[in-house]
C-alpha positions as CSV (number, residue, x, y, z in Angstrom):
1,X,22.9,2.0,-8.0
2,X,22.5,5.4,-5.7
3,X,25.9,6.3,-5.0
4,X,25.8,9.1,-3.0
5,X,29.7,8.8,-1.4
6,X,29.3,5.8,1.6
7,X,30.9,3.4,1.8
8,X,30.2,0.0,-0.2
9,X,29.2,-1.9,2.4
10,X,26.6,0.8,3.8
11,X,26.0,1.9,-0.2
12,X,24.4,-1.8,-0.4
13,X,22.5,-1.9,3.1
14,X,20.9,1.2,1.4
15,X,20.2,0.4,-2.0
16,X,18.7,-3.2,-0.2
17,X,16.2,-0.6,1.7
18,X,15.6,1.1,-1.4
19,X,14.4,-2.0,-3.8
20,X,12.9,-3.2,-0.7
21,X,11.1,-0.6,-0.4
22,X,10.8,0.1,-4.4
23,X,8.7,-2.9,-4.5
24,X,6.5,-2.8,-1.3
25,X,5.3,0.5,-2.7
26,X,4.2,-1.6,-6.6
27,X,2.5,-4.0,-5.0
28,X,0.7,-1.2,-1.9
29,X,-0.1,0.3,-5.5
30,X,-1.8,-2.6,-6.4
31,X,-4.1,-3.6,-3.8
32,X,-4.9,0.6,-4.2
33,X,-5.3,-0.4,-7.8
34,X,-7.8,-2.9,-7.1
35,X,-11.1,-2.2,-5.6
36,X,-11.6,0.4,-8.6
37,X,-10.9,-2.7,-11.1
38,X,-13.0,-5.9,-9.4
39,X,-16.1,-5.4,-8.1
40,X,-17.5,-4.2,-4.0
41,X,-19.7,-8.4,-4.1
42,X,-16.8,-9.9,-5.1
43,X,-14.1,-8.8,-2.1
44,X,-17.0,-8.4,0.1
45,X,-17.3,-12.3,-0.4
46,X,-13.3,-13.2,-0.1
47,X,-13.3,-10.9,3.1
48,X,-16.2,-13.2,4.5
49,X,-14.6,-15.5,4.7
50,X,-11.8,-14.5,6.2
51,X,-14.3,-13.8,9.5
52,X,-14.5,-18.0,10.2
53,X,-11.6,-17.4,12.9
54,X,-13.7,-16.2,14.8
55,X,-16.2,-16.6,17.4
56,X,-19.5,-15.3,17.7
57,X,-18.5,-11.9,18.8
58,X,-15.4,-12.0,18.6
59,X,-13.3,-9.5,16.4
60,X,-9.7,-7.9,15.7
61,X,-8.1,-5.0,14.7
62,X,-8.0,-6.0,11.0
63,X,-12.2,-6.9,11.2
64,X,-13.9,-4.6,8.8
65,X,-10.5,-3.7,7.5
66,X,-10.7,-5.3,3.4
67,X,-14.4,-3.8,3.6
68,X,-12.7,0.0,4.5
69,X,-10.3,0.1,2.2
70,X,-12.6,-0.7,-1.2
71,X,-14.8,2.2,0.5
72,X,-11.9,3.9,1.0
73,X,-10.8,3.0,-2.4
74,X,-14.2,4.7,-3.9
75,X,-14.2,7.6,-1.9
76,X,-15.9,6.3,0.5
77,X,-14.9,8.3,3.5
78,X,-17.5,8.0,6.6
79,X,-18.6,4.5,4.9
80,X,-15.1,3.2,5.6
81,X,-14.6,4.9,8.4
82,X,-17.5,3.1,10.3
83,X,-15.2,-0.5,9.3
84,X,-12.6,0.1,10.0
85,X,-11.5,3.3,11.9
86,X,-7.0,2.6,10.1
87,X,-9.2,1.4,6.7
88,X,-9.0,5.5,5.9
89,X,-5.8,6.5,6.5
90,X,-4.2,3.0,5.7
91,X,-6.0,3.6,2.1
92,X,-4.9,7.4,0.5
93,X,-1.1,6.3,3.2
94,X,-0.6,3.6,0.7
95,X,-1.8,5.6,-2.4
96,X,-0.1,8.9,-0.8
97,X,3.6,6.8,-0.5
98,X,3.2,5.4,-3.9
99,X,3.3,8.4,-5.5
100,X,5.9,9.9,-4.1
101,X,7.9,6.5,-4.5
102,X,6.6,7.2,-8.7
103,X,8.4,10.3,-8.3
104,X,11.4,9.3,-6.7
105,X,12.2,6.1,-8.9
106,X,11.6,9.7,-11.7
107,X,14.0,11.7,-9.8
108,X,16.5,9.0,-9.8
109,X,16.3,7.3,-12.9
110,X,16.9,11.2,-14.5
111,X,19.5,11.7,-11.9
112,X,21.1,8.7,-13.8
113,X,20.8,9.2,-17.1
114,X,21.9,13.2,-16.8
115,X,25.8,11.4,-14.9
116,X,25.8,9.3,-18.1
């Protein structure tokens, strides 16, 4: 798919990582779009079930991540940061990665058509 003069083994490994990156990026873009399509109430009620694995007063690094991710998607950045400090970073880095992947695919597709 993406030939750049490397050995065959290296080319296979590079192609595998490219496809893995594309797959993960598509999944992350879907997760970026989900909070814009599904209601906050539905997402928050689903995420409240995740809190049941903690004892009283216990938290983890992902506590508040769903709420923060949804709030970041709705551009309520301060609230997202308060829900989980990593949520805005995760949301926007996923979004930027997805956009980069789309641009990269368009460029690679264009190169493939120009070669033929």
